[in-house]
ChimeraX commands (.cxc) that place a marker at each C-alpha (Angstrom):
marker #1 position 8.04,38.79,-104.78 radius 0.5
marker #1 position 11.27,37.21,-103.39 radius 0.5
marker #1 position 11.91,33.48,-103.10 radius 0.5
marker #1 position 11.91,34.01,-99.32 radius 0.5
marker #1 position 8.56,35.62,-99.09 radius 0.5
marker #1 position 7.19,32.77,-101.36 radius 0.5
marker #1 position 8.79,30.20,-98.94 radius 0.5
marker #1 position 7.11,31.92,-95.97 radius 0.5
marker #1 position 3.88,31.76,-97.86 radius 0.5
marker #1 position 4.06,28.14,-98.65 radius 0.5
marker #1 position 4.85,27.35,-95.06 radius 0.5
marker #1 position 2.06,29.31,-93.89 radius 0.5
marker #1 position -0.22,27.64,-96.34 radius 0.5
marker #1 position 0.82,24.40,-95.18 radius 0.5
marker #1 position -0.13,25.12,-91.57 radius 0.5
marker #1 position -3.44,26.65,-92.76 radius 0.5
marker #1 position -4.11,23.41,-94.43 radius 0.5
marker #1 position -3.26,21.25,-91.48 radius 0.5
marker #1 position -5.24,23.61,-89.11 radius 0.5
marker #1 position -8.42,23.25,-91.56 radius 0.5
marker #1 position -7.92,19.47,-91.58 radius 0.5
marker #1 position -8.54,19.03,-87.87 radius 0.5
marker #1 position -12.19,20.40,-88.34 radius 0.5
marker #1 position -12.78,19.17,-91.86 radius 0.5
marker #1 position -11.74,15.56,-91.29 radius 0.5
marker #1 position -13.68,15.42,-87.92 radius 0.5
marker #1 position -16.73,16.64,-89.81 radius 0.5
marker #1 position -17.16,13.58,-91.86 radius 0.5
marker #1 position -16.08,11.13,-89.33 radius 0.5
marker #1 position -17.44,8.46,-88.24 radius 0.5
marker #1 position -20.84,9.19,-89.97 radius 0.5
marker #1 position -19.48,8.89,-93.59 radius 0.5
marker #1 position -16.23,7.09,-93.20 radius 0.5
marker #1 position -14.57,5.80,-89.98 radius 0.5
marker #1 position -11.03,6.78,-89.01 radius 0.5
marker #1 position -9.26,3.55,-90.22 radius 0.5
marker #1 position -11.05,3.54,-93.43 radius 0.5
marker #1 position -9.93,7.28,-94.05 radius 0.5
marker #1 position -6.41,6.43,-93.41 radius 0.5
marker #1 position -6.44,3.93,-96.38 radius 0.5
marker #1 position -8.20,6.61,-98.60 radius 0.5
marker #1 position -5.49,9.10,-97.59 radius 0.5
marker #1 position -2.49,6.84,-98.20 radius 0.5
marker #1 position -3.80,5.38,-101.34 radius 0.5
marker #1 position -4.62,8.79,-102.83 radius 0.5
marker #1 position -1.15,10.25,-101.72 radius 0.5
marker #1 position 0.76,7.00,-103.26 radius 0.5
marker #1 position -1.07,7.51,-106.61 radius 0.5
marker #1 position -0.45,11.15,-106.74 radius 0.5
marker #1 position 3.33,10.77,-105.55 radius 0.5
marker #1 position 3.98,8.05,-108.23 radius 0.5
marker #1 position 2.27,10.03,-110.94 radius 0.5
marker #1 position 4.38,13.09,-110.36 radius 0.5
marker #1 position 7.61,10.83,-109.85 radius 0.5
marker #1 position 7.76,10.21,-113.70 radius 0.5
marker #1 position 8.62,13.78,-113.97 radius 0.5
marker #1 position 11.11,13.83,-111.13 radius 0.5
marker #1 position 14.58,12.46,-110.67 radius 0.5
marker #1 position 15.08,8.66,-111.38 radius 0.5
marker #1 position 16.79,7.41,-108.11 radius 0.5
marker #1 position 17.54,3.89,-107.06 radius 0.5
marker #1 position 17.27,3.03,-103.33 radius 0.5
marker #1 position 20.26,1.27,-101.82 radius 0.5
marker #1 position 19.86,-2.21,-100.34 radius 0.5
marker #1 position 21.06,-0.92,-96.97 radius 0.5
marker #1 position 18.21,1.84,-96.92 radius 0.5
marker #1 position 15.28,-0.55,-97.45 radius 0.5
marker #1 position 14.97,-1.48,-93.97 radius 0.5
marker #1 position 15.07,2.10,-92.64 radius 0.5
marker #1 position 12.44,3.17,-95.20 radius 0.5
marker #1 position 10.25,0.42,-94.18 radius 0.5
marker #1 position 10.43,1.61,-90.40 radius 0.5
marker #1 position 9.89,5.21,-91.58 radius 0.5
marker #1 position 6.57,4.01,-93.32 radius 0.5
marker #1 position 5.53,2.32,-90.11 radius 0.5
marker #1 position 6.24,5.45,-87.75 radius 0.5
marker #1 position 5.22,8.18,-90.32 radius 0.5
marker #1 position 2.50,6.83,-92.40 radius 0.5
marker #1 position 1.01,3.98,-90.22 radius 0.5
marker #1 position 1.08,4.37,-86.36 radius 0.5
marker #1 position 1.37,8.29,-86.75 radius 0.5
marker #1 position -1.81,8.58,-89.09 radius 0.5
marker #1 position -3.85,5.67,-87.38 radius 0.5
marker #1 position -3.51,7.23,-83.92 radius 0.5
marker #1 position -4.27,10.70,-85.19 radius 0.5
marker #1 position -7.43,9.84,-86.95 radius 0.5
marker #1 position -8.68,7.59,-84.41 radius 0.5
marker #1 position -7.91,10.24,-81.70 radius 0.5
marker #1 position -9.77,12.89,-83.70 radius 0.5
marker #1 position -12.78,10.79,-83.86 radius 0.5
marker #1 position -12.79,10.45,-80.19 radius 0.5
marker #1 position -11.73,14.07,-79.08 radius 0.5
marker #1 position -11.92,17.63,-80.59 radius 0.5
marker #1 position -10.19,19.66,-83.22 radius 0.5
marker #1 position -8.80,22.16,-80.77 radius 0.5
marker #1 position -7.65,19.39,-78.27 radius 0.5
marker #1 position -5.66,17.69,-81.30 radius 0.5
marker #1 position -3.97,20.86,-82.30 radius 0.5
marker #1 position -2.79,21.80,-78.79 radius 0.5
marker #1 position -1.49,18.29,-78.08 radius 0.5
marker #1 position 0.58,17.98,-81.23 radius 0.5
marker #1 position 2.54,21.05,-80.43 radius 0.5
marker #1 position 4.08,18.87,-78.07 radius 0.5
marker #1 position 5.94,17.07,-80.84 radius 0.5
marker #1 position 9.28,19.15,-80.43 radius 0.5
marker #1 position 9.48,18.02,-76.80 radius 0.5
marker #1 position 8.94,14.48,-77.65 radius 0.5
marker #1 position 11.49,14.87,-80.54 radius 0.5
marker #1 position 13.99,16.11,-77.90 radius 0.5
marker #1 position 13.41,13.28,-75.38 radius 0.5
marker #1 position 13.66,10.55,-78.27 radius 0.5
marker #1 position 16.72,12.26,-79.76 radius 0.5
marker #1 position 18.42,11.98,-76.27 radius 0.5
marker #1 position 17.58,8.27,-76.23 radius 0.5
marker #1 position 18.22,7.40,-79.72 radius 0.5
marker #1 position 21.17,9.66,-80.89 radius 0.5
marker #1 position 22.30,10.56,-77.52 radius 0.5
marker #1 position 21.91,14.30,-77.88 radius 0.5
marker #1 position 23.02,16.22,-74.89 radius 0.5
marker #1 position 20.46,17.30,-72.36 radius 0.5
marker #1 position 20.57,20.41,-70.11 radius 0.5
marker #1 position 18.86,21.36,-66.96 radius 0.5
marker #1 position 16.64,24.03,-69.12 radius 0.5
marker #1 position 15.63,21.39,-71.65 radius 0.5
marker #1 position 14.60,18.99,-68.90 radius 0.5
marker #1 position 12.72,21.76,-67.07 radius 0.5
marker #1 position 10.96,22.62,-70.41 radius 0.5
marker #1 position 10.20,18.93,-71.03 radius 0.5
marker #1 position 8.51,18.70,-67.81 radius 0.5
marker #1 position 6.27,21.80,-68.25 radius 0.5
marker #1 position 5.40,20.84,-71.71 radius 0.5
marker #1 position 4.20,17.43,-70.67 radius 0.5
marker #1 position 2.38,18.89,-67.80 radius 0.5
marker #1 position 0.38,20.97,-70.31 radius 0.5
marker #1 position -0.57,17.71,-72.41 radius 0.5
marker #1 position -1.43,15.74,-69.24 radius 0.5
marker #1 position -3.64,18.65,-67.93 radius 0.5
marker #1 position -5.93,18.20,-70.99 radius 0.5
marker #1 position -5.88,14.46,-70.69 radius 0.5
marker #1 position -6.70,14.33,-66.81 radius 0.5
marker #1 position -8.67,17.45,-66.27 radius 0.5
marker #1 position -10.37,18.22,-69.66 radius 0.5
marker #1 position -14.00,17.53,-70.57 radius 0.5
marker #1 position -14.54,13.62,-70.64 radius 0.5
marker #1 position -17.12,13.82,-73.30 radius 0.5
marker #1 position -18.74,16.29,-75.92 radius 0.5
marker #1 position -21.13,15.84,-78.63 radius 0.5
marker #1 position -19.17,14.02,-81.42 radius 0.5
marker #1 position -16.21,13.44,-79.06 radius 0.5
marker #1 position -17.30,10.33,-77.11 radius 0.5
marker #1 position -13.94,9.75,-75.19 radius 0.5
marker #1 position -11.78,12.99,-74.89 radius 0.5
marker #1 position -8.95,11.63,-72.53 radius 0.5
marker #1 position -8.44,8.48,-74.80 radius 0.5
marker #1 position -8.34,10.70,-77.95 radius 0.5
marker #1 position -5.84,13.04,-76.36 radius 0.5
marker #1 position -3.70,10.19,-75.22 radius 0.5
marker #1 position -3.82,8.72,-79.00 radius 0.5
marker #1 position -2.48,12.38,-80.06 radius 0.5
marker #1 position 0.55,11.98,-77.81 radius 0.5
marker #1 position 1.21,8.53,-79.33 radius 0.5
marker #1 position 0.71,10.07,-82.73 radius 0.5
marker #1 position 3.22,12.92,-81.93 radius 0.5
marker #1 position 5.62,10.40,-80.42 radius 0.5
marker #1 position 5.49,8.12,-83.52 radius 0.5
marker #1 position 6.06,11.17,-85.86 radius 0.5
marker #1 position 9.13,12.30,-83.82 radius 0.5
marker #1 position 10.57,8.76,-84.27 radius 0.5
marker #1 position 10.04,9.12,-87.94 radius 0.5
marker #1 position 11.65,12.54,-88.22 radius 0.5
marker #1 position 14.81,11.23,-86.67 radius 0.5
marker #1 position 14.87,8.15,-88.73 radius 0.5
marker #1 position 14.07,9.88,-91.99 radius 0.5
marker #1 position 16.80,12.55,-91.76 radius 0.5
marker #1 position 19.66,10.26,-93.19 radius 0.5
marker #1 position 17.39,9.19,-96.04 radius 0.5
marker #1 position 16.22,12.86,-96.91 radius 0.5
marker #1 position 20.02,13.76,-97.34 radius 0.5
marker #1 position 20.32,11.03,-99.96 radius 0.5
marker #1 position 17.19,11.07,-101.84 radius 0.5
marker #1 position 14.89,13.59,-103.29 radius 0.5
marker #1 position 11.53,13.97,-101.28 radius 0.5
marker #1 position 9.46,12.69,-104.19 radius 0.5
marker #1 position 11.40,9.53,-104.34 radius 0.5
marker #1 position 11.10,9.01,-100.62 radius 0.5
marker #1 position 7.27,9.91,-100.47 radius 0.5
marker #1 position 6.35,7.42,-103.36 radius 0.5
marker #1 position 8.05,4.52,-101.68 radius 0.5
marker #1 position 6.91,5.57,-98.08 radius 0.5
marker #1 position 3.26,5.83,-99.07 radius 0.5
marker #1 position 3.33,2.67,-101.19 radius 0.5
marker #1 position 4.68,0.74,-98.35 radius 0.5
marker #1 position 2.08,2.56,-96.11 radius 0.5
marker #1 position -0.81,1.31,-98.50 radius 0.5
marker #1 position 0.25,-2.31,-97.96 radius 0.5
marker #1 position 0.72,-2.15,-94.20 radius 0.5
marker #1 position -2.30,-0.23,-93.48 radius 0.5
marker #1 position -4.57,-2.51,-95.69 radius 0.5
marker #1 position -5.28,-5.33,-93.23 radius 0.5
marker #1 position -6.12,-2.88,-90.50 radius 0.5
marker #1 position -8.23,-0.41,-92.58 radius 0.5
marker #1 position -9.78,-2.32,-95.28 radius 0.5
marker #1 position -12.90,-3.43,-93.31 radius 0.5
marker #1 position -13.77,0.13,-92.39 radius 0.5
marker #1 position -12.87,1.27,-95.99 radius 0.5
marker #1 position -15.41,-1.16,-97.50 radius 0.5
marker #1 position -18.06,0.01,-95.14 radius 0.5
marker #1 position -18.32,3.31,-96.97 radius 0.5
marker #1 position -21.31,3.69,-99.29 radius 0.5
marker #1 position -19.37,5.38,-101.95 radius 0.5
marker #1 position -22.27,5.69,-104.35 radius 0.5
marker #1 position -24.38,7.70,-102.04 radius 0.5
marker #1 position -21.91,10.11,-100.64 radius 0.5
marker #1 position -22.92,13.74,-100.65 radius 0.5
marker #1 position -20.95,16.04,-102.96 radius 0.5
marker #1 position -19.86,18.14,-100.12 radius 0.5
marker #1 position -18.40,15.07,-98.12 radius 0.5
marker #1 position -16.48,14.06,-101.36 radius 0.5
marker #1 position -14.93,17.54,-101.59 radius 0.5
marker #1 position -13.85,17.25,-97.94 radius 0.5
marker #1 position -12.25,13.76,-98.55 radius 0.5
marker #1 position -10.62,15.14,-101.75 radius 0.5
marker #1 position -9.18,18.14,-99.29 radius 0.5
marker #1 position -7.67,15.57,-97.14 radius 0.5
marker #1 position -6.01,13.46,-99.65 radius 0.5
marker #1 position -4.87,16.34,-101.98 radius 0.5
marker #1 position -4.51,19.14,-99.63 radius 0.5
marker #1 position -3.51,17.70,-96.05 radius 0.5
marker #1 position -1.53,14.72,-97.79 radius 0.5
marker #1 position -0.02,15.85,-100.94 radius 0.5
marker #1 position 0.12,19.65,-101.16 radius 0.5
marker #1 position 1.46,20.06,-97.63 radius 0.5
marker #1 position 4.45,17.87,-98.41 radius 0.5
marker #1 position 5.21,19.91,-101.61 radius 0.5
marker #1 position 4.84,23.36,-99.86 radius 0.5
marker #1 position 7.11,22.39,-97.02 radius 0.5
marker #1 position 9.72,21.15,-99.37 radius 0.5
marker #1 position 9.53,24.25,-101.36 radius 0.5
marker #1 position 9.97,26.25,-98.11 radius 0.5
marker #1 position 12.91,24.13,-97.03 radius 0.5
marker #1 position 14.79,25.27,-99.95 radius 0.5
marker #1 position 14.90,28.88,-98.80 radius 0.5
marker #1 position 14.42,28.65,-95.03 radius 0.5
marker #1 position 15.92,26.63,-92.36 radius 0.5
marker #1 position 14.31,23.61,-90.96 radius 0.5
marker #1 position 13.86,25.04,-87.58 radius 0.5
marker #1 position 12.07,28.01,-89.21 radius 0.5
marker #1 position 9.73,25.63,-91.07 radius 0.5
marker #1 position 9.29,23.68,-88.13 radius 0.5
marker #1 position 8.21,26.73,-85.97 radius 0.5
marker #1 position 4.89,27.04,-88.18 radius 0.5
marker #1 position 3.41,24.18,-86.06 radius 0.5
marker #1 position 2.58,26.73,-83.56 radius 0.5
marker #1 position 0.31,28.55,-85.96 radius 0.5
marker #1 position -1.88,25.44,-85.80 radius 0.5
marker #1 position -3.69,25.97,-82.59 radius 0.5
marker #1 position -4.64,29.59,-83.45 radius 0.5
marker #1 position -5.69,28.64,-87.06 radius 0.5
marker #1 position -7.35,25.47,-85.99 radius 0.5
marker #1 position -9.23,27.41,-83.13 radius 0.5
marker #1 position -10.25,29.86,-85.80 radius 0.5
marker #1 position -11.58,27.14,-88.27 radius 0.5
marker #1 position -13.27,25.05,-85.54 radius 0.5
marker #1 position -15.17,28.01,-84.04 radius 0.5
marker #1 position -16.14,29.22,-87.66 radius 0.5
marker #1 position -17.42,25.86,-88.74 radius 0.5
marker #1 position -18.99,25.29,-85.37 radius 0.5
marker #1 position -16.82,21.98,-84.76 radius 0.5
marker #1 position -15.52,22.98,-81.24 radius 0.5
marker #1 position -15.41,25.60,-78.66 radius 0.5
marker #1 position -12.45,27.28,-76.75 radius 0.5
marker #1 position -12.12,26.62,-72.94 radius 0.5
marker #1 position -9.93,28.01,-70.27 radius 0.5
marker #1 position -8.18,24.89,-69.50 radius 0.5
marker #1 position -7.31,24.68,-73.44 radius 0.5
marker #1 position -5.75,28.13,-73.14 radius 0.5
marker #1 position -3.64,27.10,-70.10 radius 0.5
marker #1 position -2.46,23.90,-71.53 radius 0.5
marker #1 position -1.39,25.51,-74.66 radius 0.5
marker #1 position 0.51,28.11,-72.74 radius 0.5
marker #1 position 2.35,25.49,-70.57 radius 0.5
marker #1 position 3.14,23.49,-73.84 radius 0.5
marker #1 position 4.55,26.59,-75.71 radius 0.5
marker #1 position 6.57,27.54,-72.68 radius 0.5
marker #1 position 7.80,24.10,-72.43 radius 0.5
marker #1 position 8.78,23.84,-76.24 radius 0.5
marker #1 position 10.46,27.39,-76.15 radius 0.5
marker #1 position 12.67,26.39,-72.90 radius 0.5
marker #1 position 13.50,22.85,-74.30 radius 0.5
marker #1 position 14.58,24.17,-77.55 radius 0.5
marker #1 position 16.15,27.33,-76.97 radius 0.5
marker #1 position 19.85,27.39,-77.20 radius 0.5
marker #1 position 21.64,28.42,-73.98 radius 0.5
marker #1 position 24.30,31.03,-74.58 radius 0.5
marker #1 position 27.47,30.30,-72.93 radius 0.5
marker #1 position 29.63,33.15,-71.78 radius 0.5
marker #1 position 33.41,33.00,-73.03 radius 0.5
marker #1 position 35.73,32.80,-70.23 radius 0.5
marker #1 position 38.29,35.45,-70.04 radius 0.5
marker #1 position 41.88,34.19,-70.34 radius 0.5
marker #1 position 43.88,34.31,-67.12 radius 0.5
marker #1 position 46.77,36.69,-66.72 radius 0.5
marker #1 position 49.25,34.06,-66.80 radius 0.5
marker #1 position 47.94,32.55,-70.24 radius 0.5
marker #1 position 47.79,36.29,-71.68 radius 0.5
marker #1 position 51.45,36.91,-70.59 radius 0.5
marker #1 position 52.56,33.57,-71.97 radius 0.5
marker #1 position 50.99,34.39,-75.33 radius 0.5
marker #1 position 52.66,37.78,-75.38 radius 0.5
marker #1 position 56.21,36.24,-74.67 radius 0.5
marker #1 position 55.61,33.53,-77.60 radius 0.5
marker #1 position 54.58,36.27,-80.03 radius 0.5
marker #1 position 57.76,38.51,-79.12 radius 0.5
marker #1 position 59.91,35.28,-79.56 radius 0.5
marker #1 position 58.39,34.71,-83.05 radius 0.5
marker #1 position 59.15,38.27,-84.12 radius 0.5
marker link #1:1,2 radius 0.2
marker link #1:2,3 radius 0.2
marker link #1:3,4 radius 0.2
marker link #1:4,5 radius 0.2
marker link #1:5,6 radius 0.2
marker link #1:6,7 radius 0.2
marker link #1:7,8 radius 0.2
marker link #1:8,9 radius 0.2
marker link #1:9,10 radius 0.2
marker link #1:10,11 radius 0.2
marker link #1:11,12 radius 0.2
marker link #1:12,13 radius 0.2
marker link #1:13,14 radius 0.2
marker link #1:14,15 radius 0.2
marker link #1:15,16 radius 0.2
marker link #1:16,17 radius 0.2
marker link #1:17,18 radius 0.2
marker link #1:18,19 radius 0.2
marker link #1:19,20 radius 0.2
marker link #1:20,21 radius 0.2
marker link #1:21,22 radius 0.2
marker link #1:22,23 radius 0.2
marker link #1:23,24 radius 0.2
marker link #1:24,25 radius 0.2
marker link #1:25,26 radius 0.2
marker link #1:26,27 radius 0.2
marker link #1:27,28 radius 0.2
marker link #1:28,29 radius 0.2
marker link #1:29,30 radius 0.2
marker link #1:30,31 radius 0.2
marker link #1:31,32 radius 0.2
marker link #1:32,33 radius 0.2
marker link #1:33,34 radius 0.2
marker link #1:34,35 radius 0.2
marker link #1:35,36 radius 0.2
marker link #1:36,37 radius 0.2
marker link #1:37,38 radius 0.2
marker link #1:38,39 radius 0.2
marker link #1:39,40 radius 0.2
marker link #1:40,41 radius 0.2
marker link #1:41,42 radius 0.2
marker link #1:42,43 radius 0.2
marker link #1:43,44 radius 0.2
marker link #1:44,45 radius 0.2
marker link #1:45,46 radius 0.2
marker link #1:46,47 radius 0.2
marker link #1:47,48 radius 0.2
marker link #1:48,49 radius 0.2
marker link #1:49,50 radius 0.2
marker link #1:50,51 radius 0.2
marker link #1:51,52 radius 0.2
marker link #1:52,53 radius 0.2
marker link #1:53,54 radius 0.2
marker link #1:54,55 radius 0.2
marker link #1:55,56 radius 0.2
marker link #1:56,57 radius 0.2
marker link #1:57,58 radius 0.2
marker link #1:58,59 radius 0.2
marker link #1:59,60 radius 0.2
marker link #1:60,61 radius 0.2
marker link #1:61,62 radius 0.2
marker link #1:62,63 radius 0.2
marker link #1:63,64 radius 0.2
marker link #1:64,65 radius 0.2
marker link #1:65,66 radius 0.2
marker link #1:66,67 radius 0.2
marker link #1:67,68 radius 0.2
marker link #1:68,69 radius 0.2
marker link #1:69,70 radius 0.2
marker link #1:70,71 radius 0.2
marker link #1:71,72 radius 0.2
marker link #1:72,73 radius 0.2
marker link #1:73,74 radius 0.2
marker link #1:74,75 radius 0.2
marker link #1:75,76 radius 0.2
marker link #1:76,77 radius 0.2
marker link #1:77,78 radius 0.2
marker link #1:78,79 radius 0.2
marker link #1:79,80 radius 0.2
marker link #1:80,81 radius 0.2
marker link #1:81,82 radius 0.2
marker link #1:82,83 radius 0.2
marker link #1:83,84 radius 0.2
marker link #1:84,85 radius 0.2
marker link #1:85,86 radius 0.2
marker link #1:86,87 radius 0.2
marker link #1:87,88 radius 0.2
marker link #1:88,89 radius 0.2
marker link #1:89,90 radius 0.2
marker link #1:90,91 radius 0.2
marker link #1:91,92 radius 0.2
marker link #1:92,93 radius 0.2
marker link #1:93,94 radius 0.2
marker link #1:94,95 radius 0.2
marker link #1:95,96 radius 0.2
marker link #1:96,97 radius 0.2
marker link #1:97,98 radius 0.2
marker link #1:98,99 radius 0.2
marker link #1:99,100 radius 0.2
marker link #1:100,101 radius 0.2
marker link #1:101,102 radius 0.2
marker link #1:102,103 radius 0.2
marker link #1:103,104 radius 0.2
marker link #1:104,105 radius 0.2
marker link #1:105,106 radius 0.2
marker link #1:106,107 radius 0.2
marker link #1:107,108 radius 0.2
marker link #1:108,109 radius 0.2
marker link #1:109,110 radius 0.2
marker link #1:110,111 radius 0.2
marker link #1:111,112 radius 0.2
marker link #1:112,113 radius 0.2
marker link #1:113,114 radius 0.2
marker link #1:114,115 radius 0.2
marker link #1:115,116 radius 0.2
marker link #1:116,117 radius 0.2
marker link #1:117,118 radius 0.2
marker link #1:118,119 radius 0.2
marker link #1:119,120 radius 0.2
marker link #1:120,121 radius 0.2
marker link #1:121,122 radius 0.2
marker link #1:122,123 radius 0.2
marker link #1:123,124 radius 0.2
marker link #1:124,125 radius 0.2
marker link #1:125,126 radius 0.2
marker link #1:126,127 radius 0.2
marker link #1:127,128 radius 0.2
marker link #1:128,129 radius 0.2
marker link #1:129,130 radius 0.2
marker link #1:130,131 radius 0.2
marker link #1:131,132 radius 0.2
marker link #1:132,133 radius 0.2
marker link #1:133,134 radius 0.2
marker link #1:134,135 radius 0.2
marker link #1:135,136 radius 0.2
marker link #1:136,137 radius 0.2
marker link #1:137,138 radius 0.2
marker link #1:138,139 radius 0.2
marker link #1:139,140 radius 0.2
marker link #1:140,141 radius 0.2
marker link #1:141,142 radius 0.2
marker link #1:142,143 radius 0.2
marker link #1:143,144 radius 0.2
marker link #1:144,145 radius 0.2
marker link #1:145,146 radius 0.2
marker link #1:146,147 radius 0.2
marker link #1:147,148 radius 0.2
marker link #1:148,149 radius 0.2
marker link #1:149,150 radius 0.2
marker link #1:150,151 radius 0.2
marker link #1:151,152 radius 0.2
marker link #1:152,153 radius 0.2
marker link #1:153,154 radius 0.2
marker link #1:154,155 radius 0.2
marker link #1:155,156 radius 0.2
marker link #1:156,157 radius 0.2
marker link #1:157,158 radius 0.2
marker link #1:158,159 radius 0.2
marker link #1:159,160 radius 0.2
marker link #1:160,161 radius 0.2
marker link #1:161,162 radius 0.2
marker link #1:162,163 radius 0.2
marker link #1:163,164 radius 0.2
marker link #1:164,165 radius 0.2
marker link #1:165,166 radius 0.2
marker link #1:166,167 radius 0.2
marker link #1:167,168 radius 0.2
marker link #1:168,169 radius 0.2
marker link #1:169,170 radius 0.2
marker link #1:170,171 radius 0.2
marker link #1:171,172 radius 0.2
marker link #1:172,173 radius 0.2
marker link #1:173,174 radius 0.2
marker link #1:174,175 radius 0.2
marker link #1:175,176 radius 0.2
marker link #1:176,177 radius 0.2
marker link #1:177,178 radius 0.2
marker link #1:178,179 radius 0.2
marker link #1:179,180 radius 0.2
marker link #1:180,181 radius 0.2
marker link #1:181,182 radius 0.2
marker link #1:182,183 radius 0.2
marker link #1:183,184 radius 0.2
marker link #1:184,185 radius 0.2
marker link #1:185,186 radius 0.2
marker link #1:186,187 radius 0.2
marker link #1:187,188 radius 0.2
marker link #1:188,189 radius 0.2
marker link #1:189,190 radius 0.2
marker link #1:190,191 radius 0.2
marker link #1:191,192 radius 0.2
marker link #1:192,193 radius 0.2
marker link #1:193,194 radius 0.2
marker link #1:194,195 radius 0.2
marker link #1:195,196 radius 0.2
marker link #1:196,197 radius 0.2
marker link #1:197,198 radius 0.2
marker link #1:198,199 radius 0.2
marker link #1:199,200 radius 0.2
marker link #1:200,201 radius 0.2
marker link #1:201,202 radius 0.2
marker link #1:202,203 radius 0.2
marker link #1:203,204 radius 0.2
marker link #1:204,205 radius 0.2
marker link #1:205,206 radius 0.2
marker link #1:206,207 radius 0.2
marker link #1:207,208 radius 0.2
marker link #1:208,209 radius 0.2
marker link #1:209,210 radius 0.2
marker link #1:210,211 radius 0.2
marker link #1:211,212 radius 0.2
marker link #1:212,213 radius 0.2
marker link #1:213,214 radius 0.2
marker link #1:214,215 radius 0.2
marker link #1:215,216 radius 0.2
marker link #1:216,217 radius 0.2
marker link #1:217,218 radius 0.2
marker link #1:218,219 radius 0.2
marker link #1:219,220 radius 0.2
marker link #1:220,221 radius 0.2
marker link #1:221,222 radius 0.2
marker link #1:222,223 radius 0.2
marker link #1:223,224 radius 0.2
marker link #1:224,225 radius 0.2
marker link #1:225,226 radius 0.2
marker link #1:226,227 radius 0.2
marker link #1:227,228 radius 0.2
marker link #1:228,229 radius 0.2
marker link #1:229,230 radius 0.2
marker link #1:230,231 radius 0.2
marker link #1:231,232 radius 0.2
marker link #1:232,233 radius 0.2
marker link #1:233,234 radius 0.2
marker link #1:234,235 radius 0.2
marker link #1:235,236 radius 0.2
marker link #1:236,237 radius 0.2
marker link #1:237,238 radius 0.2
marker link #1:238,239 radius 0.2
marker link #1:239,240 radius 0.2
marker link #1:240,241 radius 0.2
marker link #1:241,242 radius 0.2
marker link #1:242,243 radius 0.2
marker link #1:243,244 radius 0.2
marker link #1:244,245 radius 0.2
marker link #1:245,246 radius 0.2
marker link #1:246,247 radius 0.2
marker link #1:247,248 radius 0.2
marker link #1:248,249 radius 0.2
marker link #1:249,250 radius 0.2
marker link #1:250,251 radius 0.2
marker link #1:251,252 radius 0.2
marker link #1:252,253 radius 0.2
marker link #1:253,254 radius 0.2
marker link #1:254,255 radius 0.2
marker link #1:255,256 radius 0.2
marker link #1:256,257 radius 0.2
marker link #1:257,258 radius 0.2
marker link #1:258,259 radius 0.2
marker link #1:259,260 radius 0.2
marker link #1:260,261 radius 0.2
marker link #1:261,262 radius 0.2
marker link #1:262,263 radius 0.2
marker link #1:263,264 radius 0.2
marker link #1:264,265 radius 0.2
marker link #1:265,266 radius 0.2
marker link #1:266,267 radius 0.2
marker link #1:267,268 radius 0.2
marker link #1:268,269 radius 0.2
marker link #1:269,270 radius 0.2
marker link #1:270,271 radius 0.2
marker link #1:271,272 radius 0.2
marker link #1:272,273 radius 0.2
marker link #1:273,274 radius 0.2
marker link #1:274,275 radius 0.2
marker link #1:275,276 radius 0.2
marker link #1:276,277 radius 0.2
marker link #1:277,278 radius 0.2
marker link #1:278,279 radius 0.2
marker link #1:279,280 radius 0.2
marker link #1:280,281 radius 0.2
marker link #1:281,282 radius 0.2
marker link #1:282,283 radius 0.2
marker link #1:283,284 radius 0.2
marker link #1:284,285 radius 0.2
marker link #1:285,286 radius 0.2
marker link #1:286,287 radius 0.2
marker link #1:287,288 radius 0.2
marker link #1:288,289 radius 0.2
marker link #1:289,290 radius 0.2
marker link #1:290,291 radius 0.2
marker link #1:291,292 radius 0.2
marker link #1:292,293 radius 0.2
marker link #1:293,294 radius 0.2
marker link #1:294,295 radius 0.2
marker link #1:295,296 radius 0.2
marker link #1:296,297 radius 0.2
marker link #1:297,298 radius 0.2
marker link #1:298,299 radius 0.2
marker link #1:299,300 radius 0.2
marker link #1:300,301 radius 0.2
marker link #1:301,302 radius 0.2
marker link #1:302,303 radius 0.2
marker link #1:303,304 radius 0.2
marker link #1:304,305 radius 0.2
marker link #1:305,306 radius 0.2
marker link #1:306,307 radius 0.2
marker link #1:307,308 radius 0.2
marker link #1:308,309 radius 0.2
marker link #1:309,310 radius 0.2
marker link #1:310,311 radius 0.2
marker link #1:311,312 radius 0.2
marker link #1:312,313 radius 0.2
marker link #1:313,314 radius 0.2
marker link #1:314,315 radius 0.2
marker link #1:315,316 radius 0.2
view
């Protein structure tokens, strides 16, 4: 099996884990553990795992100038991002979450234009409008409440904040990823995340009756920590060694399909016409906003062609 095939399998596996996470994490919140308590468990478990494997990885020292950016990356990537997603998931549904987060490339484009002055075209702006329309459709016209989903509009809004925060994180972490290995970055980012999340999450974490948790709940918690937080990073890093970042990023569009499959299979959610329409608008918006516009090369004018021929004759 070729390395490229293995990379594609790794990226697919990462997307499948993320997709299953929407229903698995939803299934144990908030009865066994509340969303903020789950975040502390997640970042603490990931920090321990990444520090453990760091002893076998490269020994790198973080430059003084990078500590501030590293801290901001932790805030946007492992604090706001995670808190908003898990709180949103406790209020909304798995399929809603998987549909809304696919707007991340659109939000990334908007923030890139603001933060790093990336050029915008009419096609990109049109795509952004369509993509945002799809996300807003779910918030404004979707179900307001379902069983185990007490406030769907608020939950979907939190998903957008989650996606925005993650987009900021991607922009800010890019320069660091070019200077340090992923293991070095992750061990520090998750360590910062533990201490920043601690005051917000410790009360819900302490409410968990750890000694009386059923075995299947412990397994699901382990899946979120080891699978969703730890393995997905490793799989994506492996995939990035053989594939373009844009190719790996495109695997996010597998999530609504796989999430819908897992959610219906596990009885955690059901598909509606509005979800299909909203997802279609978001996909179309992302396609238009990220598609490269091909520009036709202008043919040289007769005068310029004649001048070039004259110069070539003079040289010879």
